[in-house]
PDB file with one MODEL, atoms N, CA, C and O in Angstrom:
MODEL        1
ATOM      1  N   MET A   1      79.949 106.104  95.173  1.00  0.00           N
ATOM      2  CA  MET A   1      80.374 105.148  94.168  1.00  0.00           C
ATOM      3  C   MET A   1      80.467 105.849  92.821  1.00  0.00           C
ATOM      4  O   MET A   1      79.740 106.802  92.541  1.00  0.00           O
ATOM      5  N   THR A   2      81.348 105.370  92.024  1.00  0.00           N
ATOM      6  CA  THR A   2      81.479 105.950  90.698  1.00  0.00           C
ATOM      7  C   THR A   2      80.412 105.381  89.786  1.00  0.00           C
ATOM      8  O   THR A   2      79.889 104.292  90.023  1.00  0.00           O
ATOM      9  N   ASN A   3      80.094 106.130  88.740  1.00  0.00           N
ATOM     10  CA  ASN A   3      79.111 105.644  87.778  1.00  0.00           C
ATOM     11  C   ASN A   3      79.576 104.356  87.129  1.00  0.00           C
ATOM     12  O   ASN A   3      78.754 103.511  86.776  1.00  0.00           O
ATOM     13  N   THR A   4      80.887 104.193  86.965  1.00  0.00           N
ATOM     14  CA  THR A   4      81.407 102.983  86.350  1.00  0.00           C
ATOM     15  C   THR A   4      81.026 101.760  87.168  1.00  0.00           C
ATOM     16  O   THR A   4      80.581 100.761  86.604  1.00  0.00           O
ATOM     17  N   LEU A   5      81.190 101.815  88.473  1.00  0.00           N
ATOM     18  CA  LEU A   5      80.833 100.689  89.333  1.00  0.00           C
ATOM     19  C   LEU A   5      79.327 100.447  89.284  1.00  0.00           C
ATOM     20  O   LEU A   5      78.885  99.301  89.199  1.00  0.00           O
ATOM     21  N   GLU A   6      78.550 101.506  89.336  1.00  0.00           N
ATOM     22  CA  GLU A   6      77.096 101.364  89.273  1.00  0.00           C
ATOM     23  C   GLU A   6      76.651 100.833  87.917  1.00  0.00           C
ATOM     24  O   GLU A   6      75.704 100.051  87.836  1.00  0.00           O
ATOM     25  N   ASP A   7      77.331 101.253  86.852  1.00  0.00           N
ATOM     26  CA  ASP A   7      76.984 100.778  85.515  1.00  0.00           C
ATOM     27  C   ASP A   7      77.382  99.321  85.327  1.00  0.00           C
ATOM     28  O   ASP A   7      76.634  98.540  84.739  1.00  0.00           O
ATOM     29  N   THR A   8      78.553  98.955  85.824  1.00  0.00           N
ATOM     30  CA  THR A   8      79.068  97.613  85.631  1.00  0.00           C
ATOM     31  C   THR A   8      78.430  96.605  86.576  1.00  0.00           C
ATOM     32  O   THR A   8      78.190  95.460  86.193  1.00  0.00           O
ATOM     33  N   TYR A   9      78.157  97.020  87.796  1.00  0.00           N
ATOM     34  CA  TYR A   9      77.587  96.128  88.819  1.00  0.00           C
ATOM     35  C   TYR A   9      76.347  96.766  89.446  1.00  0.00           C
ATOM     36  O   TYR A   9      76.361  97.110  90.628  1.00  0.00           O
ATOM     37  N   PRO A  10      75.277  96.926  88.665  1.00  0.00           N
ATOM     38  CA  PRO A  10      74.101  97.650  89.179  1.00  0.00           C
ATOM     39  C   PRO A  10      73.440  97.000  90.389  1.00  0.00           C
ATOM     40  O   PRO A  10      72.874  97.703  91.227  1.00  0.00           O
ATOM     41  N   GLU A  11      73.498  95.676  90.499  1.00  0.00           N
ATOM     42  CA  GLU A  11      72.872  95.012  91.649  1.00  0.00           C
ATOM     43  C   GLU A  11      73.752  95.089  92.891  1.00  0.00           C
ATOM     44  O   GLU A  11      73.239  95.164  94.007  1.00  0.00           O
ATOM     45  N   ALA A  12      75.063  95.071  92.710  1.00  0.00           N
ATOM     46  CA  ALA A  12      75.984  95.062  93.845  1.00  0.00           C
ATOM     47  C   ALA A  12      76.256  96.455  94.399  1.00  0.00           C
ATOM     48  O   ALA A  12      76.487  96.607  95.599  1.00  0.00           O
ATOM     49  N   ALA A  13      76.233  97.466  93.546  1.00  0.00           N
ATOM     50  CA  ALA A  13      76.596  98.822  93.970  1.00  0.00           C
ATOM     51  C   ALA A  13      75.827  99.298  95.200  1.00  0.00           C
ATOM     52  O   ALA A  13      76.447  99.874  96.094  1.00  0.00           O
ATOM     53  N   PRO A  14      74.505  99.089  95.297  1.00  0.00           N
ATOM     54  CA  PRO A  14      73.803  99.545  96.510  1.00  0.00           C
ATOM     55  C   PRO A  14      74.305  98.888  97.797  1.00  0.00           C
ATOM     56  O   PRO A  14      74.386  99.540  98.838  1.00  0.00           O
ATOM     57  N   TYR A  15      74.641  97.603  97.726  1.00  0.00           N
ATOM     58  CA  TYR A  15      75.163  96.914  98.914  1.00  0.00           C
ATOM     59  C   TYR A  15      76.512  97.505  99.335  1.00  0.00           C
ATOM     60  O   TYR A  15      76.775  97.709 100.520  1.00  0.00           O
ATOM     61  N   ILE A  16      77.351  97.770  98.345  1.00  0.00           N
ATOM     62  CA  ILE A  16      78.665  98.341  98.637  1.00  0.00           C
ATOM     63  C   ILE A  16      78.504  99.752  99.182  1.00  0.00           C
ATOM     64  O   ILE A  16      79.165 100.126 100.151  1.00  0.00           O
ATOM     65  N   GLU A  17      77.621 100.543  98.557  1.00  0.00           N
ATOM     66  CA  GLU A  17      77.373 101.910  99.026  1.00  0.00           C
ATOM     67  C   GLU A  17      76.857 101.909 100.460  1.00  0.00           C
ATOM     68  O   GLU A  17      77.299 102.715 101.279  1.00  0.00           O
ATOM     69  N   ASP A  18      75.929 101.014 100.764  1.00  0.00           N
ATOM     70  CA  ASP A  18      75.390 100.929 102.130  1.00  0.00           C
ATOM     71  C   ASP A  18      76.484 100.572 103.128  1.00  0.00           C
ATOM     72  O   ASP A  18      76.548 101.150 104.213  1.00  0.00           O
ATOM     73  N   ALA A  19      77.340  99.627 102.771  1.00  0.00           N
ATOM     74  CA  ALA A  19      78.424  99.223 103.669  1.00  0.00           C
ATOM     75  C   ALA A  19      79.397 100.372 103.895  1.00  0.00           C
ATOM     76  O   ALA A  19      79.869 100.574 105.014  1.00  0.00           O
ATOM     77  N   VAL A  20      79.702 101.127 102.840  1.00  0.00           N
ATOM     78  CA  VAL A  20      80.593 102.286 102.982  1.00  0.00           C
ATOM     79  C   VAL A  20      79.941 103.339 103.870  1.00  0.00           C
ATOM     80  O   VAL A  20      80.594 103.905 104.747  1.00  0.00           O
ATOM     81  N   ALA A  21      78.653 103.605 103.647  1.00  0.00           N
ATOM     82  CA  ALA A  21      77.952 104.609 104.448  1.00  0.00           C
ATOM     83  C   ALA A  21      77.894 104.205 105.921  1.00  0.00           C
ATOM     84  O   ALA A  21      78.041 105.049 106.805  1.00  0.00           O
ATOM     85  N   GLU A  22      77.682 102.925 106.180  1.00  0.00           N
ATOM     86  CA  GLU A  22      77.542 102.464 107.562  1.00  0.00           C
ATOM     87  C   GLU A  22      78.873 102.287 108.274  1.00  0.00           C
ATOM     88  O   GLU A  22      79.000 102.618 109.453  1.00  0.00           O
ATOM     89  N   HIS A  23      79.875 101.762 107.554  1.00  0.00           N
ATOM     90  CA  HIS A  23      81.131 101.386 108.210  1.00  0.00           C
ATOM     91  C   HIS A  23      82.359 102.150 107.729  1.00  0.00           C
ATOM     92  O   HIS A  23      83.346 102.243 108.459  1.00  0.00           O
ATOM     93  N   GLY A  24      82.322 102.694 106.528  1.00  0.00           N
ATOM     94  CA  GLY A  24      83.475 103.398 105.980  1.00  0.00           C
ATOM     95  C   GLY A  24      84.256 102.548 104.990  1.00  0.00           C
ATOM     96  O   GLY A  24      84.153 101.322 104.982  1.00  0.00           O
ATOM     97  N   GLU A  25      85.028 103.218 104.167  1.00  0.00           N
ATOM     98  CA  GLU A  25      85.788 102.548 103.115  1.00  0.00           C
ATOM     99  C   GLU A  25      86.813 101.563 103.675  1.00  0.00           C
ATOM    100  O   GLU A  25      86.985 100.472 103.131  1.00  0.00           O
ATOM    101  N   ALA A  26      87.489 101.939 104.754  1.00  0.00           N
ATOM    102  CA  ALA A  26      88.515 101.067 105.338  1.00  0.00           C
ATOM    103  C   ALA A  26      87.900  99.749 105.795  1.00  0.00           C
ATOM    104  O   ALA A  26      88.482  98.688 105.572  1.00  0.00           O
ATOM    105  N   TRP A  27      86.734  99.804 106.431  1.00  0.00           N
ATOM    106  CA  TRP A  27      86.059  98.593 106.885  1.00  0.00           C
ATOM    107  C   TRP A  27      85.680  97.715 105.697  1.00  0.00           C
ATOM    108  O   TRP A  27      85.878  96.501 105.726  1.00  0.00           O
ATOM    109  N   VAL A  28      85.135  98.333 104.656  1.00  0.00           N
ATOM    110  CA  VAL A  28      84.735  97.574 103.472  1.00  0.00           C
ATOM    111  C   VAL A  28      85.934  96.843 102.883  1.00  0.00           C
ATOM    112  O   VAL A  28      85.837  95.663 102.548  1.00  0.00           O
ATOM    113  N   LEU A  29      87.056  97.529 102.755  1.00  0.00           N
ATOM    114  CA  LEU A  29      88.245  96.891 102.202  1.00  0.00           C
ATOM    115  C   LEU A  29      88.767  95.781 103.109  1.00  0.00           C
ATOM    116  O   LEU A  29      89.215  94.744 102.622  1.00  0.00           O
ATOM    117  N   GLU A  30      88.712  95.989 104.413  1.00  0.00           N
ATOM    118  CA  GLU A  30      89.215  94.992 105.351  1.00  0.00           C
ATOM    119  C   GLU A  30      88.329  93.747 105.408  1.00  0.00           C
ATOM    120  O   GLU A  30      88.827  92.633 105.565  1.00  0.00           O
ATOM    121  N   HIS A  31      87.021  93.939 105.283  1.00  0.00           N
ATOM    122  CA  HIS A  31      86.071  92.841 105.437  1.00  0.00           C
ATOM    123  C   HIS A  31      85.395  92.428 104.128  1.00  0.00           C
ATOM    124  O   HIS A  31      84.383  91.727 104.148  1.00  0.00           O
ATOM    125  N   TYR A  32      85.943  92.854 103.005  1.00  0.00           N
ATOM    126  CA  TYR A  32      85.287  92.635 101.720  1.00  0.00           C
ATOM    127  C   TYR A  32      85.019  91.162 101.426  1.00  0.00           C
ATOM    128  O   TYR A  32      83.899  90.794 101.071  1.00  0.00           O
ATOM    129  N   TYR A  33      86.031  90.324 101.571  1.00  0.00           N
ATOM    130  CA  TYR A  33      85.864  88.911 101.230  1.00  0.00           C
ATOM    131  C   TYR A  33      84.916  88.193 102.186  1.00  0.00           C
ATOM    132  O   TYR A  33      84.208  87.270 101.784  1.00  0.00           O
ATOM    133  N   GLU A  34      84.901  88.610 103.438  1.00  0.00           N
ATOM    134  CA  GLU A  34      84.071  87.936 104.424  1.00  0.00           C
ATOM    135  C   GLU A  34      82.624  88.416 104.403  1.00  0.00           C
ATOM    136  O   GLU A  34      81.705  87.611 104.557  1.00  0.00           O
ATOM    137  N   LYS A  35      82.409  89.713 104.217  1.00  0.00           N
ATOM    138  CA  LYS A  35      81.085  90.296 104.386  1.00  0.00           C
ATOM    139  C   LYS A  35      80.360  90.617 103.085  1.00  0.00           C
ATOM    140  O   LYS A  35      79.137  90.488 103.026  1.00  0.00           O
ATOM    141  N   LEU A  36      81.068  91.027 102.050  1.00  0.00           N
ATOM    142  CA  LEU A  36      80.395  91.475 100.830  1.00  0.00           C
ATOM    143  C   LEU A  36      80.562  90.532  99.647  1.00  0.00           C
ATOM    144  O   LEU A  36      79.588  90.239  98.954  1.00  0.00           O
ATOM    145  N   TYR A  37      81.756  90.058  99.407  1.00  0.00           N
ATOM    146  CA  TYR A  37      82.015  89.252  98.217  1.00  0.00           C
ATOM    147  C   TYR A  37      81.195  87.964  98.149  1.00  0.00           C
ATOM    148  O   TYR A  37      80.903  87.502  97.046  1.00  0.00           O
ATOM    149  N   PRO A  38      80.808  87.362  99.285  1.00  0.00           N
ATOM    150  CA  PRO A  38      79.950  86.179  99.197  1.00  0.00           C
ATOM    151  C   PRO A  38      78.622  86.431  98.476  1.00  0.00           C
ATOM    152  O   PRO A  38      77.963  85.480  98.057  1.00  0.00           O
ATOM    153  N   LEU A  39      78.223  87.696  98.327  1.00  0.00           N
ATOM    154  CA  LEU A  39      77.022  88.008  97.554  1.00  0.00           C
ATOM    155  C   LEU A  39      77.168  87.607  96.089  1.00  0.00           C
ATOM    156  O   LEU A  39      76.182  87.571  95.352  1.00  0.00           O
ATOM    157  N   SER A  40      78.392  87.308  95.670  1.00  0.00           N
ATOM    158  CA  SER A  40      78.617  86.928  94.278  1.00  0.00           C
ATOM    159  C   SER A  40      77.887  85.637  93.921  1.00  0.00           C
ATOM    160  O   SER A  40      77.800  85.277  92.747  1.00  0.00           O
ATOM    161  N   VAL A  41      77.368  84.948  94.916  1.00  0.00           N
ATOM    162  CA  VAL A  41      76.566  83.753  94.665  1.00  0.00           C
ATOM    163  C   VAL A  41      75.250  84.147  93.993  1.00  0.00           C
ATOM    164  O   VAL A  41      74.714  83.391  93.183  1.00  0.00           O
ATOM    165  N   VAL A  42      74.734  85.321  94.328  1.00  0.00           N
ATOM    166  CA  VAL A  42      73.433  85.745  93.791  1.00  0.00           C
ATOM    167  C   VAL A  42      73.496  86.957  92.868  1.00  0.00           C
ATOM    168  O   VAL A  42      72.607  87.129  92.034  1.00  0.00           O
ATOM    169  N   VAL A  43      74.510  87.796  92.990  1.00  0.00           N
ATOM    170  CA  VAL A  43      74.654  88.958  92.101  1.00  0.00           C
ATOM    171  C   VAL A  43      76.119  89.081  91.680  1.00  0.00           C
ATOM    172  O   VAL A  43      77.021  88.614  92.376  1.00  0.00           O
ATOM    173  N   ALA A  44      76.333  89.703  90.555  1.00  0.00           N
ATOM    174  CA  ALA A  44      77.706  89.938  90.091  1.00  0.00           C
ATOM    175  C   ALA A  44      78.365  90.957  91.012  1.00  0.00           C
ATOM    176  O   ALA A  44      77.844  92.055  91.212  1.00  0.00           O
ATOM    177  N   MET A  45      79.510  90.586  91.568  1.00  0.00           N
ATOM    178  CA  MET A  45      80.243  91.458  92.480  1.00  0.00           C
ATOM    179  C   MET A  45      81.587  91.832  91.869  1.00  0.00           C
ATOM    180  O   MET A  45      82.216  91.008  91.205  1.00  0.00           O
ATOM    181  N   PRO A  46      82.033  93.066  92.088  1.00  0.00           N
ATOM    182  CA  PRO A  46      83.357  93.441  91.593  1.00  0.00           C
ATOM    183  C   PRO A  46      84.444  92.771  92.415  1.00  0.00           C
ATOM    184  O   PRO A  46      84.231  92.414  93.574  1.00  0.00           O
ATOM    185  N   GLU A  47      85.576  92.608  91.824  1.00  0.00           N
ATOM    186  CA  GLU A  47      86.736  92.169  92.588  1.00  0.00           C
ATOM    187  C   GLU A  47      87.143  93.321  93.499  1.00  0.00           C
ATOM    188  O   GLU A  47      86.851  94.479  93.201  1.00  0.00           O
ATOM    189  N   LYS A  48      87.796  93.022  94.574  1.00  0.00           N
ATOM    190  CA  LYS A  48      88.175  94.045  95.556  1.00  0.00           C
ATOM    191  C   LYS A  48      88.966  95.173  94.904  1.00  0.00           C
ATOM    192  O   LYS A  48      88.750  96.344  95.215  1.00  0.00           O
ATOM    193  N   GLU A  49      89.884  94.825  93.997  1.00  0.00           N
ATOM    194  CA  GLU A  49      90.719  95.851  93.361  1.00  0.00           C
ATOM    195  C   GLU A  49      89.948  96.718  92.364  1.00  0.00           C
ATOM    196  O   GLU A  49      90.490  97.710  91.877  1.00  0.00           O
ATOM    197  N   GLU A  50      88.701  96.370  92.049  1.00  0.00           N
ATOM    198  CA  GLU A  50      87.865  97.188  91.180  1.00  0.00           C
ATOM    199  C   GLU A  50      87.132  98.296  91.936  1.00  0.00           C
ATOM    200  O   GLU A  50      86.584  99.210  91.322  1.00  0.00           O
ATOM    201  N   LEU A  51      87.123  98.215  93.262  1.00  0.00           N
ATOM    202  CA  LEU A  51      86.444  99.248  94.050  1.00  0.00           C
ATOM    203  C   LEU A  51      87.132 100.586  93.834  1.00  0.00           C
ATOM    204  O   LEU A  51      88.361 100.642  93.791  1.00  0.00           O
ATOM    205  N   PRO A  52      86.375 101.659  93.700  1.00  0.00           N
ATOM    206  CA  PRO A  52      86.975 102.964  93.382  1.00  0.00           C
ATOM    207  C   PRO A  52      87.923 103.494  94.450  1.00  0.00           C
ATOM    208  O   PRO A  52      88.785 104.318  94.146  1.00  0.00           O
ATOM    209  N   PHE A  53      87.786 103.046  95.683  1.00  0.00           N
ATOM    210  CA  PHE A  53      88.640 103.531  96.765  1.00  0.00           C
ATOM    211  C   PHE A  53      89.770 102.560  97.094  1.00  0.00           C
ATOM    212  O   PHE A  53      90.482 102.763  98.078  1.00  0.00           O
ATOM    213  N   TYR A  54      89.949 101.513  96.295  1.00  0.00           N
ATOM    214  CA  TYR A  54      91.047 100.563  96.480  1.00  0.00           C
ATOM    215  C   TYR A  54      92.317 101.155  95.897  1.00  0.00           C
ATOM    216  O   TYR A  54      92.301 101.690  94.788  1.00  0.00           O
ATOM    217  N   ASP A  55      93.414 101.066  96.631  1.00  0.00           N
ATOM    218  CA  ASP A  55      94.711 101.591  96.189  1.00  0.00           C
ATOM    219  C   ASP A  55      95.755 100.490  96.340  1.00  0.00           C
ATOM    220  O   ASP A  55      96.030 100.039  97.452  1.00  0.00           O
ATOM    221  N   ASP A  56      96.339 100.057  95.219  1.00  0.00           N
ATOM    222  CA  ASP A  56      97.349  98.990  95.241  1.00  0.00           C
ATOM    223  C   ASP A  56      98.495  99.269  96.206  1.00  0.00           C
ATOM    224  O   ASP A  56      99.017  98.353  96.842  1.00  0.00           O
ATOM    225  N   ALA A  57      98.877 100.517  96.311  1.00  0.00           N
ATOM    226  CA  ALA A  57     100.026 100.876  97.140  1.00  0.00           C
ATOM    227  C   ALA A  57      99.717 100.761  98.635  1.00  0.00           C
ATOM    228  O   ALA A  57     100.629 100.625  99.451  1.00  0.00           O
ATOM    229  N   VAL A  58      98.439 100.816  98.988  1.00  0.00           N
ATOM    230  CA  VAL A  58      98.054 100.825 100.401  1.00  0.00           C
ATOM    231  C   VAL A  58      97.395  99.519 100.829  1.00  0.00           C
ATOM    232  O   VAL A  58      97.644  99.027 101.930  1.00  0.00           O
ATOM    233  N   HIS A  59      96.562  98.961  99.971  1.00  0.00           N
ATOM    234  CA  HIS A  59      95.753  97.808 100.335  1.00  0.00           C
ATOM    235  C   HIS A  59      96.258  96.538  99.668  1.00  0.00           C
ATOM    236  O   HIS A  59      96.969  96.578  98.664  1.00  0.00           O
ATOM    237  N   ASP A  60      95.870  95.412 100.253  1.00  0.00           N
ATOM    238  CA  ASP A  60      96.221  94.134  99.640  1.00  0.00           C
ATOM    239  C   ASP A  60      94.944  93.383  99.297  1.00  0.00           C
ATOM    240  O   ASP A  60      93.857  93.733  99.757  1.00  0.00           O
ATOM    241  N   THR A  61      95.090  92.361  98.494  1.00  0.00           N
ATOM    242  CA  THR A  61      93.954  91.558  98.080  1.00  0.00           C
ATOM    243  C   THR A  61      94.371  90.097  98.041  1.00  0.00           C
ATOM    244  O   THR A  61      95.562  89.788  98.016  1.00  0.00           O
ATOM    245  N   LEU A  62      93.407  89.211  98.036  1.00  0.00           N
ATOM    246  CA  LEU A  62      93.700  87.783  97.973  1.00  0.00           C
ATOM    247  C   LEU A  62      93.753  87.331  96.518  1.00  0.00           C
ATOM    248  O   LEU A  62      93.010  87.825  95.670  1.00  0.00           O
ATOM    249  N   THR A  63      94.637  86.393  96.250  1.00  0.00           N
ATOM    250  CA  THR A  63      94.657  85.777  94.926  1.00  0.00           C
ATOM    251  C   THR A  63      93.472  84.824  94.833  1.00  0.00           C
ATOM    252  O   THR A  63      92.849  84.503  95.845  1.00  0.00           O
ATOM    253  N   LYS A  64      93.165  84.377  93.634  1.00  0.00           N
ATOM    254  CA  LYS A  64      92.057  83.435  93.469  1.00  0.00           C
ATOM    255  C   LYS A  64      92.293  82.158  94.277  1.00  0.00           C
ATOM    256  O   LYS A  64      91.360  81.620  94.873  1.00  0.00           O
ATOM    257  N   SER A  65      93.527  81.674  94.298  1.00  0.00           N
ATOM    258  CA  SER A  65      93.809  80.452  95.067  1.00  0.00           C
ATOM    259  C   SER A  65      93.650  80.706  96.573  1.00  0.00           C
ATOM    260  O   SER A  65      93.180  79.826  97.296  1.00  0.00           O
ATOM    261  N   GLU A  66      94.030  81.881  97.048  1.00  0.00           N
ATOM    262  CA  GLU A  66      93.838  82.219  98.462  1.00  0.00           C
ATOM    263  C   GLU A  66      92.353  82.341  98.796  1.00  0.00           C
ATOM    264  O   GLU A  66      91.916  81.909  99.862  1.00  0.00           O
ATOM    265  N   GLN A  67      91.573  82.935  97.876  1.00  0.00           N
ATOM    266  CA  GLN A  67      90.130  83.023  98.085  1.00  0.00           C
ATOM    267  C   GLN A  67      89.520  81.628  98.168  1.00  0.00           C
ATOM    268  O   GLN A  67      88.712  81.348  99.053  1.00  0.00           O
ATOM    269  N   THR A  68      89.911  80.757  97.241  1.00  0.00           N
ATOM    270  CA  THR A  68      89.393  79.397  97.227  1.00  0.00           C
ATOM    271  C   THR A  68      89.726  78.675  98.528  1.00  0.00           C
ATOM    272  O   THR A  68      88.878  77.995  99.105  1.00  0.00           O
ATOM    273  N   GLU A  69      90.958  78.826  98.981  1.00  0.00           N
ATOM    274  CA  GLU A  69      91.382  78.193 100.227  1.00  0.00           C
ATOM    275  C   GLU A  69      90.569  78.717 101.407  1.00  0.00           C
ATOM    276  O   GLU A  69      90.152  77.939 102.265  1.00  0.00           O
ATOM    277  N   MET A  70      90.342  80.025 101.457  1.00  0.00           N
ATOM    278  CA  MET A  70      89.580  80.624 102.544  1.00  0.00           C
ATOM    279  C   MET A  70      88.146  80.099 102.546  1.00  0.00           C
ATOM    280  O   MET A  70      87.626  79.726 103.598  1.00  0.00           O
ATOM    281  N   TYR A  71      87.501  80.067 101.375  1.00  0.00           N
ATOM    282  CA  TYR A  71      86.116  79.609 101.309  1.00  0.00           C
ATOM    283  C   TYR A  71      85.997  78.120 101.601  1.00  0.00           C
ATOM    284  O   TYR A  71      84.999  77.691 102.181  1.00  0.00           O
ATOM    285  N   GLN A  72      86.984  77.326 101.216  1.00  0.00           N
ATOM    286  CA  GLN A  72      86.968  75.904 101.553  1.00  0.00           C
ATOM    287  C   GLN A  72      87.093  75.703 103.056  1.00  0.00           C
ATOM    288  O   GLN A  72      86.431  74.841 103.634  1.00  0.00           O
ATOM    289  N   ALA A  73      87.938  76.498 103.680  1.00  0.00           N
ATOM    290  CA  ALA A  73      88.092  76.409 105.139  1.00  0.00           C
ATOM    291  C   ALA A  73      86.786  76.790 105.830  1.00  0.00           C
ATOM    292  O   ALA A  73      86.382  76.131 106.789  1.00  0.00           O
ATOM    293  N   TRP A  74      86.127  77.832 105.363  1.00  0.00           N
ATOM    294  CA  TRP A  74      84.838  78.221 105.938  1.00  0.00           C
ATOM    295  C   TRP A  74      83.806  77.118 105.753  1.00  0.00           C
ATOM    296  O   TRP A  74      83.031  76.826 106.664  1.00  0.00           O
ATOM    297  N   SER A  75      83.799  76.510 104.583  1.00  0.00           N
ATOM    298  CA  SER A  75      82.857  75.426 104.304  1.00  0.00           C
ATOM    299  C   SER A  75      83.081  74.263 105.261  1.00  0.00           C
ATOM    300  O   SER A  75      82.126  73.717 105.813  1.00  0.00           O
ATOM    301  N   GLU A  76      84.332  73.887 105.458  1.00  0.00           N
ATOM    302  CA  GLU A  76      84.652  72.806 106.390  1.00  0.00           C
ATOM    303  C   GLU A  76      84.254  73.176 107.815  1.00  0.00           C
ATOM    304  O   GLU A  76      83.748  72.335 108.558  1.00  0.00           O
ATOM    305  N   TYR A  77      84.478  74.421 108.193  1.00  0.00           N
ATOM    306  CA  TYR A  77      84.110  74.896 109.525  1.00  0.00           C
ATOM    307  C   TYR A  77      82.597  74.795 109.728  1.00  0.00           C
ATOM    308  O   TYR A  77      82.132  74.288 110.749  1.00  0.00           O
ATOM    309  N   ARG A  78      81.828  75.288 108.737  1.00  0.00           N
ATOM    310  CA  ARG A  78      80.366  75.224 108.845  1.00  0.00           C
ATOM    311  C   ARG A  78      79.880  73.778 108.891  1.00  0.00           C
ATOM    312  O   ARG A  78      78.959  73.454 109.640  1.00  0.00           O
ATOM    313  N   GLU A  79      80.495  72.915 108.095  1.00  0.00           N
ATOM    314  CA  GLU A  79      80.117  71.501 108.092  1.00  0.00           C
ATOM    315  C   GLU A  79      80.411  70.872 109.451  1.00  0.00           C
ATOM    316  O   GLU A  79      79.603  70.091 109.953  1.00  0.00           O
ATOM    317  N   ASN A  80      81.543  71.195 110.048  1.00  0.00           N
ATOM    318  CA  ASN A  80      81.863  70.689 111.387  1.00  0.00           C
ATOM    319  C   ASN A  80      80.864  71.183 112.415  1.00  0.00           C
ATOM    320  O   ASN A  80      80.449  70.423 113.291  1.00  0.00           O
ATOM    321  N   LEU A  81      80.472  72.445 112.321  1.00  0.00           N
ATOM    322  CA  LEU A  81      79.456  72.967 113.236  1.00  0.00           C
ATOM    323  C   LEU A  81      78.137  72.229 113.063  1.00  0.00           C
ATOM    324  O   LEU A  81      77.485  71.858 114.039  1.00  0.00           O
ATOM    325  N   ARG A  82      77.754  72.021 111.810  1.00  0.00           N
ATOM    326  CA  ARG A  82      76.498  71.346 111.531  1.00  0.00           C
ATOM    327  C   ARG A  82      76.512  69.931 112.098  1.00  0.00           C
ATOM    328  O   ARG A  82      75.552  69.517 112.747  1.00  0.00           O
ATOM    329  N   LYS A  83      77.583  69.190 111.861  1.00  0.00           N
ATOM    330  CA  LYS A  83      77.684  67.812 112.345  1.00  0.00           C
ATOM    331  C   LYS A  83      77.689  67.752 113.860  1.00  0.00           C
ATOM    332  O   LYS A  83      77.088  66.851 114.446  1.00  0.00           O
ATOM    333  N   ASN A  84      78.356  68.691 114.500  1.00  0.00           N
ATOM    334  CA  ASN A  84      78.490  68.665 115.951  1.00  0.00           C
ATOM    335  C   ASN A  84      77.265  69.196 116.682  1.00  0.00           C
ATOM    336  O   ASN A  84      77.156  69.020 117.895  1.00  0.00           O
ATOM    337  N   THR A  85      76.354  69.834 115.986  1.00  0.00           N
ATOM    338  CA  THR A  85      75.157  70.358 116.644  1.00  0.00           C
ATOM    339  C   THR A  85      73.920  69.518 116.367  1.00  0.00           C
ATOM    340  O   THR A  85      72.841  69.825 116.874  1.00  0.00           O
ATOM    341  N   GLN A  86      74.059  68.464 115.571  1.00  0.00           N
ATOM    342  CA  GLN A  86      72.923  67.601 115.290  1.00  0.00           C
ATOM    343  C   GLN A  86      72.591  66.774 116.531  1.00  0.00           C
ATOM    344  O   GLN A  86      73.471  66.373 117.292  1.00  0.00           O
ATOM    345  N   SER A  87      71.320  66.539 116.704  1.00  0.00           N
ATOM    346  CA  SER A  87      70.860  65.754 117.846  1.00  0.00           C
ATOM    347  C   SER A  87      71.309  64.293 117.677  1.00  0.00           C
ATOM    348  O   SER A  87      71.309  63.757 116.569  1.00  0.00           O
ATOM    349  N   THR A  88      71.683  63.672 118.779  1.00  0.00           N
ATOM    350  CA  THR A  88      72.141  62.266 118.738  1.00  0.00           C
ATOM    351  C   THR A  88      71.054  61.327 119.229  1.00  0.00           C
ATOM    352  O   THR A  88      71.337  60.185 119.592  1.00  0.00           O
ATOM    353  N   GLU A  89      69.817  61.794 119.243  1.00  0.00           N
ATOM    354  CA  GLU A  89      68.689  60.964 119.723  1.00  0.00           C
ATOM    355  C   GLU A  89      68.361  59.863 118.770  1.00  0.00           C
ATOM    356  O   GLU A  89      67.445  59.081 119.022  1.00  0.00           O
TER     357      GLU A  89
ENDMDL
END
C-alpha cells in the first residue's frame, strides 16, 4: 500500500493490505464492494478508484446510485431470509 492510502485511511489500510496479501489485487478489485467496502460502516474506507492498483482503463467501478441499489437489494434479501427462517410456533 502507498503511504498516501495508509495516511488517509489508517484504519482501513491493514484490511486492504491483508486482502491483497491473501487474495491478490485482482480479487480485491473484483470483490471490493461485497467484501471490503461494507467496513465503511465502522471505519473510513477509500472508494474503489482510490486504491493504488486501480486503473480506470482496465477496471470498472459502481456509481453511487448503483452502490445504493446493490446494498438495498442485499438488505431486502437478508430481510427475506430472516422472515423465512423465523419459527412459526
